[in-house]
mmCIF file as Biopython writes it, N, C-alpha, C and O atoms, coordinates in Angstrom:
data_model
#
loop_
_atom_site.group_PDB
_atom_site.id
_atom_site.type_symbol
_atom_site.label_atom_id
_atom_site.label_alt_id
_atom_site.label_comp_id
_atom_site.label_asym_id
_atom_site.label_entity_id
_atom_site.label_seq_id
_atom_site.pdbx_PDB_ins_code
_atom_site.Cartn_x
_atom_site.Cartn_y
_atom_site.Cartn_z
_atom_site.occupancy
_atom_site.B_iso_or_equiv
_atom_site.auth_seq_id
_atom_site.auth_asym_id
_atom_site.pdbx_PDB_model_num
ATOM 1  N N  . UNK A ? 1  ? 82.323 109.255 103.877 1.0 0.0 1  A 1 
ATOM 2  C CA . UNK A ? 1  ? 83.199 108.123 103.582 1.0 0.0 1  A 1 
ATOM 3  C C  . UNK A ? 1  ? 82.372 106.934 103.095 1.0 0.0 1  A 1 
ATOM 4  O O  . UNK A ? 1  ? 82.714 106.278 102.111 1.0 0.0 1  A 1 
ATOM 5  N N  . UNK A ? 2  ? 81.275 106.673 103.810 1.0 0.0 2  A 1 
ATOM 6  C CA . UNK A ? 2  ? 80.406 105.554 103.433 1.0 0.0 2  A 1 
ATOM 7  C C  . UNK A ? 2  ? 79.853 105.744 102.028 1.0 0.0 2  A 1 
ATOM 8  O O  . UNK A ? 2  ? 79.835 104.806 101.232 1.0 0.0 2  A 1 
ATOM 9  N N  . UNK A ? 3  ? 79.403 106.953 101.724 1.0 0.0 3  A 1 
ATOM 10 C CA . UNK A ? 3  ? 78.853 107.233 100.395 1.0 0.0 3  A 1 
ATOM 11 C C  . UNK A ? 3  ? 79.930 107.058 99.333  1.0 0.0 3  A 1 
ATOM 12 O O  . UNK A ? 3  ? 79.660 106.600 98.223  1.0 0.0 3  A 1 
ATOM 13 N N  . UNK A ? 4  ? 81.148 107.428 99.691  1.0 0.0 4  A 1 
ATOM 14 C CA . UNK A ? 4  ? 82.262 107.301 98.743  1.0 0.0 4  A 1 
ATOM 15 C C  . UNK A ? 4  ? 82.484 105.833 98.396  1.0 0.0 4  A 1 
ATOM 16 O O  . UNK A ? 4  ? 82.687 105.480 97.235  1.0 0.0 4  A 1 
ATOM 17 N N  . UNK A ? 5  ? 82.441 104.984 99.421  1.0 0.0 5  A 1 
ATOM 18 C CA . UNK A ? 5  ? 82.622 103.546 99.215  1.0 0.0 5  A 1 
ATOM 19 C C  . UNK A ? 5  ? 81.481 102.991 98.372  1.0 0.0 5  A 1 
ATOM 20 O O  . UNK A ? 5  ? 81.712 102.200 97.458  1.0 0.0 5  A 1 
ATOM 21 N N  . UNK A ? 6  ? 80.260 103.398 98.673  1.0 0.0 6  A 1 
ATOM 22 C CA . UNK A ? 6  ? 79.093 102.921 97.935  1.0 0.0 6  A 1 
ATOM 23 C C  . UNK A ? 6  ? 79.216 103.306 96.470  1.0 0.0 6  A 1 
ATOM 24 O O  . UNK A ? 6  ? 78.938 102.500 95.582  1.0 0.0 6  A 1 
ATOM 25 N N  . UNK A ? 7  ? 79.636 104.544 96.222  1.0 0.0 7  A 1 
ATOM 26 C CA . UNK A ? 7  ? 79.794 105.034 94.854  1.0 0.0 7  A 1 
ATOM 27 C C  . UNK A ? 7  ? 80.885 104.263 94.135  1.0 0.0 7  A 1 
ATOM 28 O O  . UNK A ? 7  ? 80.744 103.906 92.965  1.0 0.0 7  A 1 
ATOM 29 N N  . UNK A ? 8  ? 81.984 104.007 94.854  1.0 0.0 8  A 1 
ATOM 30 C CA . UNK A ? 8  ? 83.103 103.284 94.263  1.0 0.0 8  A 1 
ATOM 31 C C  . UNK A ? 8  ? 82.677 101.860 93.912  1.0 0.0 8  A 1 
ATOM 32 O O  . UNK A ? 8  ? 82.984 101.362 92.828  1.0 0.0 8  A 1 
ATOM 33 N N  . UNK A ? 9  ? 81.968 101.209 94.834  1.0 0.0 9  A 1 
ATOM 34 C CA . UNK A ? 9  ? 81.503 99.843  94.593  1.0 0.0 9  A 1 
ATOM 35 C C  . UNK A ? 9  ? 80.486 99.830  93.459  1.0 0.0 9  A 1 
ATOM 36 O O  . UNK A ? 9  ? 80.504 98.928  92.621  1.0 0.0 9  A 1 
ATOM 37 N N  . UNK A ? 10 ? 79.608 100.812 93.424  1.0 0.0 10 A 1 
ATOM 38 C CA . UNK A ? 10 ? 78.595 100.907 92.377  1.0 0.0 10 A 1 
ATOM 39 C C  . UNK A ? 10 ? 79.254 101.096 91.021  1.0 0.0 10 A 1 
ATOM 40 O O  . UNK A ? 10 ? 78.833 100.504 90.027  1.0 0.0 10 A 1 
ATOM 41 N N  . UNK A ? 11 ? 80.290 101.924 90.988  1.0 0.0 11 A 1 
ATOM 42 C CA . UNK A ? 11 ? 80.997 102.173 89.740  1.0 0.0 11 A 1 
ATOM 43 C C  . UNK A ? 11 ? 81.693 100.901 89.285  1.0 0.0 11 A 1 
ATOM 44 O O  . UNK A ? 11 ? 81.716 100.581 88.097  1.0 0.0 11 A 1 
ATOM 45 N N  . UNK A ? 12 ? 82.262 100.175 90.252  1.0 0.0 12 A 1 
ATOM 46 C CA . UNK A ? 12 ? 82.972 98.936  89.932  1.0 0.0 12 A 1 
ATOM 47 C C  . UNK A ? 12 ? 82.010 97.906  89.360  1.0 0.0 12 A 1 
ATOM 48 O O  . UNK A ? 12 ? 82.337 97.201  88.405  1.0 0.0 12 A 1 
ATOM 49 N N  . UNK A ? 13 ? 80.815 97.822  89.953  1.0 0.0 13 A 1 
ATOM 50 C CA . UNK A ? 13 ? 79.795 96.872  89.501  1.0 0.0 13 A 1 
ATOM 51 C C  . UNK A ? 13 ? 79.344 97.239  88.085  1.0 0.0 13 A 1 
ATOM 52 O O  . UNK A ? 13 ? 79.206 96.371  87.223  1.0 0.0 13 A 1 
ATOM 53 N N  . UNK A ? 14 ? 79.115 98.538  87.857  1.0 0.0 14 A 1 
ATOM 54 C CA . UNK A ? 14 ? 78.659 98.980  86.542  1.0 0.0 14 A 1 
ATOM 55 C C  . UNK A ? 14 ? 79.726 98.693  85.491  1.0 0.0 14 A 1 
ATOM 56 O O  . UNK A ? 14 ? 79.418 98.339  84.353  1.0 0.0 14 A 1 
ATOM 57 N N  . UNK A ? 15 ? 80.990 98.852  85.893  1.0 0.0 15 A 1 
ATOM 58 C CA . UNK A ? 15 ? 82.093 98.613  84.962  1.0 0.0 15 A 1 
ATOM 59 C C  . UNK A ? 15 ? 82.233 97.117  84.681  1.0 0.0 15 A 1 
ATOM 60 O O  . UNK A ? 15 ? 82.631 96.711  83.589  1.0 0.0 15 A 1 
ATOM 61 N N  . UNK A ? 16 ? 81.899 96.304  85.688  1.0 0.0 16 A 1 
ATOM 62 C CA . UNK A ? 16 ? 82.033 94.858  85.531  1.0 0.0 16 A 1 
ATOM 63 C C  . UNK A ? 16 ? 80.818 94.269  84.817  1.0 0.0 16 A 1 
ATOM 64 O O  . UNK A ? 16 ? 80.879 93.177  84.253  1.0 0.0 16 A 1 
ATOM 65 N N  . UNK A ? 17 ? 79.714 95.016  84.855  1.0 0.0 17 A 1 
ATOM 66 C CA . UNK A ? 17 ? 78.481 94.521  84.238  1.0 0.0 17 A 1 
ATOM 67 C C  . UNK A ? 17 ? 78.581 94.568  82.713  1.0 0.0 17 A 1 
ATOM 68 O O  . UNK A ? 17 ? 78.766 95.648  82.153  1.0 0.0 17 A 1 
ATOM 69 N N  . UNK A ? 18 ? 78.465 93.436  82.029  1.0 0.0 18 A 1 
ATOM 70 C CA . UNK A ? 18 ? 78.577 93.369  80.567  1.0 0.0 18 A 1 
ATOM 71 C C  . UNK A ? 18 ? 77.477 94.166  79.869  1.0 0.0 18 A 1 
ATOM 72 O O  . UNK A ? 18 ? 77.627 94.588  78.722  1.0 0.0 18 A 1 
ATOM 73 N N  . UNK A ? 19 ? 76.357 94.363  80.594  1.0 0.0 19 A 1 
ATOM 74 C CA . UNK A ? 19 ? 75.260 95.109  79.994  1.0 0.0 19 A 1 
ATOM 75 C C  . UNK A ? 19 ? 75.524 96.596  80.098  1.0 0.0 19 A 1 
ATOM 76 O O  . UNK A ? 19 ? 74.710 97.401  79.647  1.0 0.0 19 A 1 
#
């Protein structure tokens, strides 16, 4: 579950990152 959240947050950050 924790890894799932980390992955989801990481994906969200990458999607939000303009670079």
